[in-house]
N, C-alpha and C positions, 0 to 999 in steps of 0.2 A: 772606187778606191781599191787599190791593189791589196792583195792578201798580205804582202810584206808590210805595207804601211799600217794595216789594221793590227798586225801582230806587234809592230813597234809601238803603236799608240796604246795597245793593251798593256804592254810591259811598262811603258811610261806611267800609265794610270795606276798600275799595281805598285810601282815604286812610290808614287805620290801618296797613295792610300796608306801604304806601310809607314812612310815617314810621318804622315799625319797621326796615325795611331800611336806611334812612338812618342811624338810630341805631346799628345793629349795625356798619355800615361805618365810621362815625366812631369807635366804640369799638375796633374792630379796629385802626384807624390809630393811635389813642392808645396801645394796647398795644404796637404795633410801635415807636413812638417811645420809649416808656418802656424797652423792651428795649435799644434802641440807646443811649439815654442811660445806663442802668445799666452797660452793657458799657464805655462810655467812662469812667465813674467807676471801675469796677474796674481797667481798664487803667492809668488815671492813678494810682490808689492803689498798684498793684503797682510801677509805675515809681518812684514816690516812695520806697516801701519799699526797692527795690533800690538806689537812689541813696544813701539814708540808711544802709542797711546797709553799703554799700561804703565810705562815708566813715568810719563808726564802726570798721570793721576796719582802716583804714589809720592811725588815730590811735594 
């Protein structure tokens, strides 16, 4: 294999590795955002259930 081809392959591999790292970082960030959002939804749902339950008990 020529030196030029090895250099080109090395550059290509570095680009792929860099893109993969960026993808994984973005994916991890999205998962963290989803976890926070779902926690907020669960908290809101529980609060609504508690308020609704309290209102139903007082009627």
